[in-house]
KOLDRENKE-695571 format. One record per residue (C-alpha): residue number from 1; x, y, z. Coordinates in steps of 0.5 Angstrom, whole numbers, plus 2048, in hexadecimal, padded with zeros to 3 digits. Layout:
BEGIN
PT   num    c1    c2    c3
PT   NUM     X     Y     Z
...
//
This chain:
BEGIN
PT   num    c1    c2    c3
PT     1   797   768   76B
PT     2   79B   76B   771
PT     3   7A0   771   76F
PT     4   7A7   770   76C
PT     5   7AC   770   771
PT     6   7B4   770   770
PT     7   7B9   770   776
PT     8   7BF   774   775
PT     9   7C5   773   77A
PT    10   7CA   779   778
PT    11   7D1   779   77C
PT    12   7D5   77F   77E
PT    13   7DC   780   780
PT    14   7DA   784   786
PT    15   7D8   782   78D
PT    16   7DD   787   791
PT    17   7D9   78D   790
PT    18   7D2   78C   792
PT    19   7D0   793   78F
PT    20   7D2   791   788
PT    21   7CE   78A   789
PT    22   7C8   78E   78B
PT    23   7C8   792   784
PT    24   7C8   78C   780
PT    25   7C2   789   784
PT    26   7BF   790   783
PT    27   7C0   790   77B
PT    28   7BD   789   77B
PT    29   7B7   78A   77F
PT    30   7B5   791   77B
PT    31   7B2   78C   776
PT    32   7AB   78B   777
PT    33   7A9   783   777
PT    34   7B0   781   77A
PT    35   7B1   77E   781
PT    36   7B8   77D   784
PT    37   7B7   777   788
PT    38   7BE   777   78B
PT    39   7C5   77A   78B
PT    40   7CB   777   78E
PT    41   7D2   77B   78F
PT    42   7D8   777   791
PT    43   7DE   77C   794
PT    44   7E3   777   793
PT    45   7E1   775   78C
PT    46   7DF   77D   78B
PT    47   7DA   77B   787
PT    48   7D2   77C   787
PT    49   7CD   777   784
PT    50   7C6   77A   783
PT    51   7C0   776   781
PT    52   7BA   779   77E
PT    53   7B4   776   77A
PT    54   7AF   779   775
PT    55   7AC   779   76E
PT    56   7B1   779   769
PT    57   7B1   780   766
PT    58   7B2   783   76D
PT    59   7B7   77E   770
PT    60   7BB   780   769
PT    61   7BA   787   76B
PT    62   7BC   786   772
PT    63   7C2   783   770
PT    64   7C5   788   76B
PT    65   7C3   78E   771
PT    66   7C7   78A   776
PT    67   7CD   789   771
PT    68   7CD   790   76F
PT    69   7CD   792   777
PT    70   7D3   78D   778
PT    71   7D7   78F   773
PT    72   7D7   796   775
PT    73   7D8   794   77D
PT    74   7DD   78F   77C
PT    75   7E4   78F   77A
PT    76   7E8   788   779
PT    77   7EF   78B   779
PT    78   7ED   78D   781
PT    79   7E9   786   782
PT    80   7EC   780   786
PT    81   7E9   77A   788
PT    82   7E9   772   789
PT    83   7E4   771   784
PT    84   7E6   771   77C
PT    85   7E3   777   778
PT    86   7E3   77A   772
PT    87   7DF   780   772
PT    88   7DB   785   777
PT    89   7D5   781   775
PT    90   7D9   77A   774
PT    91   7D3   776   772
PT    92   7CC   776   770
PT    93   7C8   770   76F
PT    94   7C1   76F   76D
PT    95   7BD   769   770
PT    96   7B6   767   76D
PT    97   7B1   767   773
PT    98   7AA   766   770
PT    99   7A7   767   769
PT   100   7AD   769   767
PT   101   7B2   764   762
PT   102   7B9   764   763
PT   103   7BA   766   75B
PT   104   7B6   76D   75E
PT   105   7BB   76D   763
PT   106   7C1   76D   75E
PT   107   7BE   772   75A
PT   108   7BD   777   760
PT   109   7C5   775   761
PT   110   7C6   777   75A
PT   111   7C2   77D   75A
PT   112   7C5   780   761
PT   113   7CC   77E   75E
PT   114   7CB   782   758
PT   115   7C9   788   75C
PT   116   7CE   788   761
PT   117   7D3   787   75C
PT   118   7D1   78D   757
PT   119   7CE   792   75C
PT   120   7D3   791   762
PT   121   7D9   78F   75E
PT   122   7DA   789   763
PT   123   7DD   782   760
PT   124   7D8   77D   760
PT   125   7D8   775   760
PT   126   7D3   771   75F
PT   127   7D3   76A   763
PT   128   7CF   764   765
PT   129   7C9   763   761
PT   130   7CA   769   75D
PT   131   7D1   768   75C
PT   132   7D3   76A   754
PT   133   7D9   764   754
PT   134   7D9   75E   759
PT   135   7E0   760   75C
PT   136   7DC   766   75F
PT   137   7D6   762   762
PT   138   7DB   761   768
PT   139   7DC   767   76C
PT   140   7E3   765   76F
PT   141   7E5   765   768
PT   142   7E3   76C   767
PT   143   7E5   76F   76D
PT   144   7EC   76B   76E
PT   145   7F2   770   770
PT   146   7EC   775   772
PT   147   7EC   77D   771
PT   148   7F3   77E   771
PT   149   7F5   779   76B
PT   150   7EF   77A   767
PT   151   7F2   781   766
PT   152   7F7   77E   762
PT   153   7F4   778   75F
PT   154   7ED   77B   75D
PT   155   7EC   779   755
PT   156   7F2   775   755
PT   157   7EE   76E   755
PT   158   7E7   76C   753
PT   159   7E5   76B   75B
PT   160   7E8   772   75D
PT   161   7E5   776   757
PT   162   7DF   779   759
PT   163   7D8   778   756
PT   164   7D6   77F   757
PT   165   7DA   786   758
PT   166   7E1   788   757
PT   167   7E7   784   757
PT   168   7EA   788   75D
PT   169   7E9   787   764
PT   170   7E7   78E   768
PT   171   7E7   78E   770
PT   172   7E0   78B   770
PT   173   7E3   785   76D
PT   174   7DF   780   769
PT   175   7D8   77D   76A
PT   176   7D6   776   769
PT   177   7CF   775   768
PT   178   7CB   76F   766
PT   179   7C5   76A   768
PT   180   7C5   764   76C
PT   181   7C1   75F   770
PT   182   7C0   760   778
PT   183   7C7   760   77B
PT   184   7C9   75F   783
PT   185   7CE   763   785
PT   186   7D1   75F   78B
PT   187   7D7   760   790
PT   188   7D9   75B   795
PT   189   7DE   75E   79B
PT   190   7E3   759   79E
PT   191   7E5   759   7A5
PT   192   7EC   75B   7A3
PT   193   7EF   761   7A0
PT   194   7F4   75E   79C
PT   195   7F2   760   795
PT   196   7F6   75B   791
PT   197   7F1   755   794
PT   198   7EB   759   791
PT   199   7EF   75A   78B
PT   200   7F0   752   78A
PT   201   7E9   750   78C
PT   202   7E6   755   787
PT   203   7EB   752   782
PT   204   7E8   74B   784
PT   205   7E1   74D   783
PT   206   7E0   751   77D
PT   207   7DF   74E   776
PT   208   7E5   752   772
PT   209   7EA   74E   777
PT   210   7E6   747   777
PT   211   7E1   748   77C
PT   212   7D9   749   77C
PT   213   7D6   74A   776
PT   214   7D2   750   777
PT   215   7D7   754   77C
PT   216   7DC   75A   77B
PT   217   7E0   75B   781
PT   218   7E6   75F   784
PT   219   7E9   75F   78B
PT   220   7EA   766   78E
PT   221   7EB   769   795
PT   222   7E5   76D   798
PT   223   7E5   770   79F
PT   224   7EB   76C   7A1
PT   225   7E8   765   79F
PT   226   7E9   761   799
PT   227   7E3   761   794
PT   228   7E1   75C   78F
PT   229   7DD   761   78A
PT   230   7D9   75D   785
PT   231   7D4   75E   780
PT   232   7CF   759   77F
PT   233   7CC   759   778
PT   234   7C7   753   778
PT   235   7C5   751   77E
PT   236   7C0   74C   77B
PT   237   7C6   748   779
PT   238   7CB   74A   77E
PT   239   7C7   74B   784
PT   240   7C9   74F   78A
PT   241   7CA   749   78F
PT   242   7CF   746   78B
PT   243   7D3   74C   78A
PT   244   7D3   74D   792
PT   245   7D5   746   793
PT   246   7DA   746   78E
PT   247   7DD   74C   791
PT   248   7DC   749   798
PT   249   7E0   743   796
PT   250   7E6   746   793
PT   251   7E7   74B   799
PT   252   7E7   745   79D
PT   253   7EE   743   799
PT   254   7F1   749   79C
PT   255   7EF   749   7A3
PT   256   7E9   74E   7A2
PT   257   7E2   74E   7A2
PT   258   7DC   753   7A0
PT   259   7DB   759   7A4
PT   260   7D5   75B   7A1
PT   261   7D2   75D   79A
PT   262   7CF   763   796
PT   263   7CB   765   791
PT   264   7CC   76B   78C
PT   265   7C5   76D   78A
PT   266   7C0   769   789
PT   267   7BF   761   788
PT   268   7B9   75D   785
PT   269   7B4   75A   78A
PT   270   7B5   753   786
PT   271   7BD   753   788
PT   272   7BB   754   78F
PT   273   7B6   74F   78F
PT   274   7BB   74A   78B
PT   275   7C0   74B   791
PT   276   7BB   74A   796
PT   277   7B8   744   793
PT   278   7BF   741   792
PT   279   7C1   742   799
PT   280   7BB   740   79D
PT   281   7BA   73A   798
PT   282   7B3   73C   796
PT   283   7B3   737   790
PT   284   7AC   738   78E
PT   285   7AC   740   78F
PT   286   7A8   744   78A
PT   287   7A8   74C   789
PT   288   7A1   74C   78A
PT   289   7A1   74A   791
PT   290   7A4   751   793
PT   291   79F   755   796
PT   292   7A1   75C   792
PT   293   7A2   758   78C
PT   294   79B   755   78B
PT   295   798   75B   78D
PT   296   79C   75F   787
PT   297   79A   759   783
PT   298   792   75A   785
PT   299   792   762   784
PT   300   796   761   77D
PT   301   791   75C   77B
PT   302   78B   760   77D
PT   303   78E   766   779
PT   304   78F   762   773
PT   305   788   760   773
PT   306   785   767   774
PT   307   789   769   76E
PT   308   787   763   76A
PT   309   780   765   76B
PT   310   780   76C   768
PT   311   77F   76C   761
PT   312   785   76C   75C
PT   313   785   770   756
PT   314   782   76B   751
PT   315   77C   76A   755
PT   316   77B   771   756
PT   317   77C   772   74E
PT   318   776   76C   74D
PT   319   771   770   752
PT   320   76B   774   750
PT   321   76F   77A   751
PT   322   771   780   74C
PT   323   778   780   750
PT   324   77D   77D   74F
PT   325   77C   77D   747
PT   326   780   77C   741
PT   327   785   782   742
PT   328   787   77F   749
PT   329   787   778   746
PT   330   78C   77B   740
PT   331   791   77D   746
PT   332   791   777   749
PT   333   792   773   743
PT   334   798   778   741
PT   335   79B   777   748
PT   336   79B   76F   747
PT   337   79F   771   741
PT   338   7A4   775   745
PT   339   7A4   76F   74A
PT   340   7A6   76A   745
PT   341   7AC   76F   742
PT   342   7AE   76E   74A
PT   343   7AE   767   74A
PT   344   7B2   766   743
PT   345   7B7   76B   746
PT   346   7B8   767   74C
PT   347   7B9   761   748
PT   348   7BE   764   744
PT   349   7C2   767   74A
PT   350   7C8   762   74D
PT   351   7C8   75E   746
PT   352   7CF   75E   743
PT   353   7CD   75E   73C
PT   354   7C9   765   73E
PT   355   7CE   769   742
PT   356   7CF   76E   73D
PT   357   7C8   770   73E
PT   358   7C7   76F   745
PT   359   7C8   776   747
PT   360   7C3   778   742
PT   361   7BE   773   745
PT   362   7BE   776   74C
PT   363   7BC   77C   749
PT   364   7B6   779   745
PT   365   7B4   776   74C
PT   366   7B4   77D   74F
PT   367   7B0   780   749
PT   368   7AB   77A   749
PT   369   7AA   77A   750
PT   370   7A9   782   750
PT   371   7A4   781   74A
PT   372   7A0   77C   74D
PT   373   79F   780   754
PT   374   79D   786   750
PT   375   798   781   74B
PT   376   795   77E   752
PT   377   794   785   754
PT   378   791   788   74D
PT   379   78C   782   74E
PT   380   78A   785   754
PT   381   78A   78C   751
PT   382   786   78A   74B
PT   383   780   787   750
PT   384   780   78E   754
PT   385   780   792   74E
PT   386   77A   78E   74B
PT   387   777   790   752
PT   388   778   797   752
PT   389   775   797   74B
PT   390   76F   794   74E
PT   391   76F   799   754
PT   392   76F   79F   74F
PT   393   769   79C   74B
PT   394   765   79C   752
PT   395   766   7A3   753
PT   396   760   7A7   754
PT   397   75D   7AB   74E
PT   398   757   7AF   750
PT   399   75A   7B6   74E
PT   400   75E   7B8   748
PT   401   764   7B9   74D
PT   402   763   7B2   74F
PT   403   763   7B0   748
PT   404   769   7B3   746
PT   405   76D   7B1   74C
PT   406   76B   7AA   74B
PT   407   76D   7AA   744
PT   408   774   7AD   746
PT   409   775   7A7   74B
PT   410   773   7A2   746
PT   411   777   7A4   741
PT   412   77D   7A5   746
PT   413   77C   79E   748
PT   414   77B   79B   741
PT   415   782   79E   73F
PT   416   785   79B   745
PT   417   782   794   744
PT   418   785   794   73D
PT   419   78C   796   73F
PT   420   78C   791   744
PT   421   78C   78B   73F
PT   422   790   78F   73A
PT   423   795   78F   740
PT   424   794   787   740
PT   425   795   787   739
PT   426   79B   78A   739
PT   427   79E   786   73F
PT   428   79C   780   73B
PT   429   7A0   782   735
PT   430   7A6   783   73A
PT   431   7A5   77C   73C
PT   432   7A5   779   735
PT   433   7AC   77C   734
PT   434   7AF   779   73A
PT   435   7AB   772   738
PT   436   7AE   773   731
PT   437   7B5   774   734
PT   438   7B4   76E   739
PT   439   7B3   76A   733
PT   440   7B8   76D   72F
PT   441   7BE   76C   734
PT   442   7BB   768   73A
PT   443   7BB   761   73C
PT   444   7BA   75D   735
PT   445   7B6   758   739
PT   446   7B1   75D   73B
PT   447   7B0   761   735
PT   448   7A9   75E   734
PT   449   7A8   761   73B
PT   450   7AB   768   739
PT   451   7A6   768   733
PT   452   7A0   766   737
PT   453   7A2   76C   73B
PT   454   7A2   771   735
PT   455   79B   76E   732
PT   456   798   76F   739
PT   457   79A   776   739
PT   458   798   777   732
PT   459   791   774   734
PT   460   791   779   739
PT   461   793   77F   735
PT   462   78D   77D   730
PT   463   788   77D   736
PT   464   78B   783   739
PT   465   78A   787   732
PT   466   783   784   731
PT   467   781   788   738
PT   468   785   78E   736
PT   469   780   78E   72F
PT   470   77A   78D   733
PT   471   77B   793   738
PT   472   77C   797   732
PT   473   775   796   730
PT   474   773   79A   736
PT   475   778   7A0   735
PT   476   776   7A6   732
PT   477   77C   7AA   731
PT   478   77F   7A7   72A
PT   479   786   7A9   72B
PT   480   787   7A5   731
PT   481   783   79F   72D
PT   482   788   7A0   728
PT   483   78E   7A0   72C
PT   484   78C   79A   730
PT   485   78A   796   72A
PT   486   791   798   726
PT   487   795   796   72C
PT   488   791   78F   72C
PT   489   792   78E   725
PT   490   79A   78F   726
PT   491   79A   78A   72C
PT   492   796   785   728
PT   493   79B   786   722
PT   494   7A1   785   726
PT   495   79E   77F   729
PT   496   79C   77C   723
PT   497   7A3   77C   720
PT   498   7A6   779   727
PT   499   7A1   773   726
PT   500   7A3   772   71F
PT   501   7AB   772   720
PT   502   7AA   76E   726
PT   503   7A6   768   722
PT   504   7AC   769   71E
PT   505   7B1   768   724
PT   506   7AE   762   726
PT   507   7AF   75F   71F
PT   508   7B6   761   71F
PT   509   7B9   760   726
PT   510   7B4   75B   728
PT   511   7B2   757   722
PT   512   7AB   758   723
PT   513   7A6   757   71D
PT   514   7A3   75E   71D
PT   515   79B   75F   71A
//
């Protein structure tokens, strides 16, 4: 497997003060694991677009820092520019690149929006795939009237009501956050300074006024030249070449031509390949014929093969080695339970029938994901704890001093080896609680999956408790033993109660015949 990668392309309402743009970029690159791929500043638009990439958590953190920086340095009351804008940080889209789903990007938008709204006191609207209502999917619906009208219209209609944050607009404006497929920001300059021609062409080419399906466009004047400024939202279904030829044909109606075109940010290689294939009529062309594309494919296949050759957890568990053992297996089993809770919550989000629990489902995802990560780490800790016990037993015992030191180290290591599965049992109980809630209020079609998550966690708790009890046999301090055993017993009692009520829930809500 490759590392998960998310692209973020935030748009900021500033281009004429390079020192401000630089501070925003610095806030982004301050996060480890984030790489800025491109930034484009347009003085006429007075707008900067930054493209960066990284793992989901790092990308989300960088977006928050960038929004924070922009809110301190950009005053929308003082801002002017050709491009429509709503906030200092105008729009923040997340785009899945590799080993990341659109649903995960939606969750990133939701988490970031909530944090920006609560901690920065900025109104946040969710758009595109993350939109809370269909009317908010289209950015133009939210941004109509721009910052000036939003100050008086906020909260008066559903589309003008923020999903997070206050119902009032400050000098940082509002921010639109979402998740979407790759978009191409593409401008065509005309051999004219008549902006009305660009506006007519934009009206003809954009989908909202009867043009091409996946094109958004407007006509503006940039550097003394008429420009058709466009966003191509699906280059596979509306290729770049088709857009260019459409604009060229429309321009000829007004006696002008295309002077040159411009990319804002980055473009997928496939989009350029499609354009090249169309223009030079390579009917049988395949992407694999591009040298660099084939090279990257070979490298990727080689990397995946080497990773496949490494033994997975189950093979390690089946090997004739003491670790990983039952404690590590318990942690992994509880993690599987947490993953099932996440699945059920994701299957609930976005369904009209469950809108009243949607906010809670997002919280279930966050909590389950964190538990899953902690449990995987606890599995590693369990193996490490056993190794420390073995190391203690291998200490020399030739003198009374060495014997005393060895016994002390054995006791310390054994106590720690009991505490690790106790933590696993405790986390497994938390997974059971979340699973029960998912079964109680989540998507009814996935109630058996939620219950399965609970039963996985219950099995993990039982196994982890067994490992605690096993380790107490080697602990000489009876007060510590008593505390460990009482803790285990309490966790087992709670888990037994949860299991019982979950079976009843399966009968009442799901119609299951219970044993």
